[in-house]
One Martini backbone bead per residue (centre of mass of N, CA, C, O) as a GRO file, in nm:
protein
  179
    1MET     BB    1  10.364  11.683  10.716
    2ASN     BB    2  10.568  11.691  10.980
    3LYS     BB    3  10.869  11.738  11.131
    4LYS     BB    4  10.848  11.486  11.321
    5GLU     BB    5  10.816  11.280  11.071
    6ILE     BB    6  11.095  11.352  10.935
    7LEU     BB    7  11.277  11.383  11.212
    8THR     BB    8  11.413  11.083  11.222
    9ILE     BB    9  11.621  10.832  11.275
   10SER     BB   10  11.525  10.648  11.047
   11ASN     BB   11  11.538  10.855  10.815
   12PHE     BB   12  11.835  10.920  10.848
   13LEU     BB   13  11.934  10.629  10.786
   14SER     BB   14  11.815  10.622  10.500
   15PHE     BB   15  11.977  10.857  10.386
   16ILE     BB   16  12.249  10.733  10.430
   17ARG     BB   17  12.198  10.482  10.247
   18ILE     BB   18  12.165  10.636   9.985
   19PHE     BB   19  12.468  10.760   9.997
   20LEU     BB   20  12.630  10.481  10.006
   21VAL     BB   21  12.637  10.420   9.700
   22ILE     BB   22  12.886  10.584   9.627
   23PRO     BB   23  13.118  10.427   9.774
   24ILE     BB   24  13.044  10.152   9.672
   25PHE     BB   25  13.079  10.205   9.372
   26TYR     BB   26  13.364  10.320   9.378
   27TYR     BB   27  13.512  10.068   9.512
   28LEU     BB   28  13.430   9.871   9.290
   29VAL     BB   29  13.568  10.017   9.056
   30GLN     BB   30  13.857  10.016   9.220
   31ASP     BB   31  13.891   9.727   9.354
   32ASN     BB   32  13.795   9.779   9.670
   33ARG     BB   33  13.670   9.542   9.863
   34LEU     BB   34  13.704   9.633  10.154
   35LEU     BB   35  13.558   9.911  10.138
   36ALA     BB   36  13.301   9.802  10.017
   37LEU     BB   37  13.232   9.616  10.254
   38ILE     BB   38  13.213   9.830  10.471
   39TYR     BB   39  12.977   9.990  10.335
   40ILE     BB   40  12.782   9.754  10.323
   41LEU     BB   41  12.771   9.705  10.628
   42ILE     BB   42  12.662   9.982  10.697
   43ALA     BB   43  12.400   9.949  10.537
   44VAL     BB   44  12.293   9.706  10.693
   45ILE     BB   45  12.294   9.839  10.974
   46THR     BB   46  12.105  10.079  10.901
   47ASP     BB   47  11.867   9.898  10.829
   48ILE     BB   48  11.829   9.766  11.104
   49LEU     BB   49  11.810  10.031  11.273
   50ASP     BB   50  11.576  10.161  11.135
   51GLY     BB   51  11.360   9.950  11.221
   52TYR     BB   52  11.410   9.953  11.521
   53PHE     BB   53  11.351  10.259  11.577
   54ALA     BB   54  11.070  10.275  11.458
   55ARG     BB   55  10.948  10.077  11.667
   56LYS     BB   56  11.065  10.167  11.945
   57LEU     BB   57  10.978  10.494  11.885
   58ASN     BB   58  10.725  10.522  11.716
   59GLN     BB   59  10.838  10.607  11.383
   60ILE     BB   60  10.611  10.538  11.182
   61THR     BB   61  10.608  10.653  10.847
   62ASP     BB   62  10.538  10.738  10.531
   63LEU     BB   63  10.823  10.825  10.463
   64GLY     BB   64  10.961  10.565  10.570
   65LYS     BB   65  10.803  10.369  10.375
   66VAL     BB   66  10.968  10.495  10.133
   67LEU     BB   67  11.272  10.526  10.213
   68ASP     BB   68  11.361  10.240  10.286
   69PRO     BB   69  11.316  10.097  10.007
   70LEU     BB   70  11.476  10.306   9.847
   71ALA     BB   71  11.746  10.254   9.983
   72ASP     BB   72  11.763   9.960   9.910
   73LYS     BB   73  11.755  10.004   9.600
   74PHE     BB   74  11.998  10.182   9.565
   75CYS     BB   75  12.209   9.989   9.687
   76THR     BB   76  12.147   9.739   9.525
   77ILE     BB   77  12.159   9.846   9.233
   78GLY     BB   78  12.429   9.995   9.245
   79GLY     BB   79  12.600   9.753   9.341
   80LEU     BB   80  12.523   9.548   9.114
   81ILE     BB   81  12.623   9.710   8.875
   82ALA     BB   82  12.917   9.730   8.968
   83LEU     BB   83  12.965   9.427   8.994
   84SER     BB   84  12.899   9.357   8.696
   85LEU     BB   85  13.098   9.558   8.554
   86TYR     BB   86  13.377   9.511   8.767
   87GLN     BB   87  13.334   9.190   8.914
   88GLY     BB   88  13.152   8.957   8.758
   89PHE     BB   89  12.871   8.963   8.816
   90PRO     BB   90  12.578   8.834   8.741
   91TRP     BB   91  12.353   8.977   8.526
   92TRP     BB   92  12.091   8.808   8.557
   93ILE     BB   93  12.043   8.877   8.861
   94THR     BB   94  12.039   9.179   8.833
   95ALA     BB   95  11.796   9.192   8.639
   96ILE     BB   96  11.588   9.054   8.820
   97ILE     BB   97  11.604   9.253   9.056
   98ILE     BB   98  11.533   9.509   8.898
   99PHE     BB   99  11.263   9.415   8.787
  100LYS     BB  100  11.125   9.370   9.059
  101ASP     BB  101  11.168   9.660   9.169
  102ILE     BB  102  11.006   9.802   8.949
  103LEU     BB  103  10.736   9.665   9.003
  104ILE     BB  104  10.710   9.760   9.296
  105MET     BB  105  10.725  10.064   9.239
  106LEU     BB  106  10.476  10.075   9.053
  107GLY     BB  107  10.274   9.966   9.259
  108SER     BB  108  10.324  10.188   9.470
  109LEU     BB  109  10.255  10.433   9.292
  110PHE     BB  110   9.968  10.350   9.236
  111LEU     BB  111   9.866  10.349   9.532
  112ILE     BB  112   9.936  10.642   9.589
  113SER     BB  113   9.773  10.776   9.349
  114ARG     BB  114   9.487  10.610   9.379
  115ARG     BB  115   9.477  10.536   9.719
  116HIS     BB  116   9.662  10.681   9.925
  117MET     BB  117   9.890  10.452   9.972
  118VAL     BB  118  10.131  10.314  10.205
  119ILE     BB  119  10.354  10.054  10.168
  120SER     BB  120  10.533   9.853  10.344
  121SER     BB  121  10.759   9.654  10.409
  122ASN     BB  122  10.811   9.317  10.404
  123VAL     BB  123  10.947   9.034  10.514
  124PRO     BB  124  11.032   8.906  10.242
  125GLY     BB  125  11.175   9.164  10.142
  126LYS     BB  126  11.385   9.183  10.371
  127ILE     BB  127  11.511   8.905  10.329
  128THR     BB  128  11.602   8.955  10.039
  129VAL     BB  129  11.793   9.192  10.096
  130PHE     BB  130  11.974   9.036  10.290
  131LEU     BB  131  12.058   8.809  10.089
  132ILE     BB  132  12.187   8.994   9.885
  133ALA     BB  133  12.401   9.112  10.072
  134LEU     BB  134  12.528   8.838  10.145
  135THR     BB  135  12.603   8.760   9.855
  136VAL     BB  136  12.793   8.995   9.804
  137ILE     BB  137  12.989   8.938  10.032
  138VAL     BB  138  13.065   8.650   9.940
  139TYR     BB  139  13.166   8.734   9.664
  140LEU     BB  140  13.394   8.929   9.766
  141LEU     BB  141  13.522   8.677   9.938
  142LYS     BB  142  13.524   8.414   9.757
  143ILE     BB  143  13.270   8.205   9.835
  144GLU     BB  144  13.150   7.987   9.619
  145LEU     BB  145  12.958   7.779   9.755
  146LEU     BB  146  12.788   7.991   9.909
  147PHE     BB  147  12.705   8.158   9.666
  148VAL     BB  148  12.526   7.948   9.526
  149THR     BB  149  12.329   7.909   9.760
  150LEU     BB  150  12.241   8.209   9.779
  151MET     BB  151  12.133   8.240   9.494
  152LEU     BB  152  11.902   8.043   9.534
  153SER     BB  153  11.771   8.194   9.771
  154VAL     BB  154  11.718   8.455   9.617
  155LEU     BB  155  11.533   8.340   9.400
  156ILE     BB  156  11.316   8.235   9.590
  157MET     BB  157  11.262   8.516   9.731
  158LEU     BB  158  11.182   8.671   9.481
  159VAL     BB  159  10.929   8.510   9.426
  160TYR     BB  160  10.791   8.526   9.702
  161SER     BB  161  10.791   8.840   9.732
  162GLY     BB  162  10.647   8.899   9.467
  163ILE     BB  163  10.385   8.756   9.545
  164SER     BB  164  10.327   8.916   9.806
  165TYR     BB  165  10.305   9.193   9.666
  166PHE     BB  166  10.085   9.123   9.467
  167LYS     BB  167   9.869   9.065   9.681
  168ILE     BB  168   9.867   9.344   9.803
  169PHE     BB  169   9.803   9.509   9.550
  170TYR     BB  170   9.542   9.359   9.478
  171ARG     BB  171   9.382   9.411   9.735
  172TYR     BB  172   9.395   9.731   9.708
  173TYR     BB  173   9.289   9.750   9.417
  174ASP     BB  174   9.007   9.586   9.478
  175ILE     BB  175   8.891   9.819   9.606
  176LYS     BB  176   8.604   9.971   9.633
  177ASP     BB  177   8.456  10.245   9.549
  178GLU     BB  178   8.316  10.501   9.706
  179GLY     BB  179   7.987  10.638   9.594
   0.00000   0.00000   0.00000
């Protein structure tokens, strides 16, 4: 991997998103919902811009394929743990999301180590991350009716995206070794 593949706008935005988990967690612990919301919105915007610039500038790299979902997972898991610990967010949904993310990370690590393949995030996975972020925002704004609707949407997308990733992992796992 050369310097040009590492030093991209998209990768920079992913690194920023990884570090945004610190102020998000901090302000949730401090019960400062406004500042937590601002940092969550910054994370969502950097996620959108990350993908936009990667495609627009033709800067899709293997590092970016790893960094982008890793940044999503750091922000999502860190934020959800703080929400559950300090803001009363339901632990059961946090546990389901973490469990699914761990399974996807293990599948990705397997493909990287055994098949030397890096699979990028897919559309159902991106929609799921967006819905989780929207659910967190609505929860922090205390819009209860919308929160319940979004929780149901998140659960449906968790199942759908989990199945779609399983199909991808199985397809690449099932490739017969040549030789």
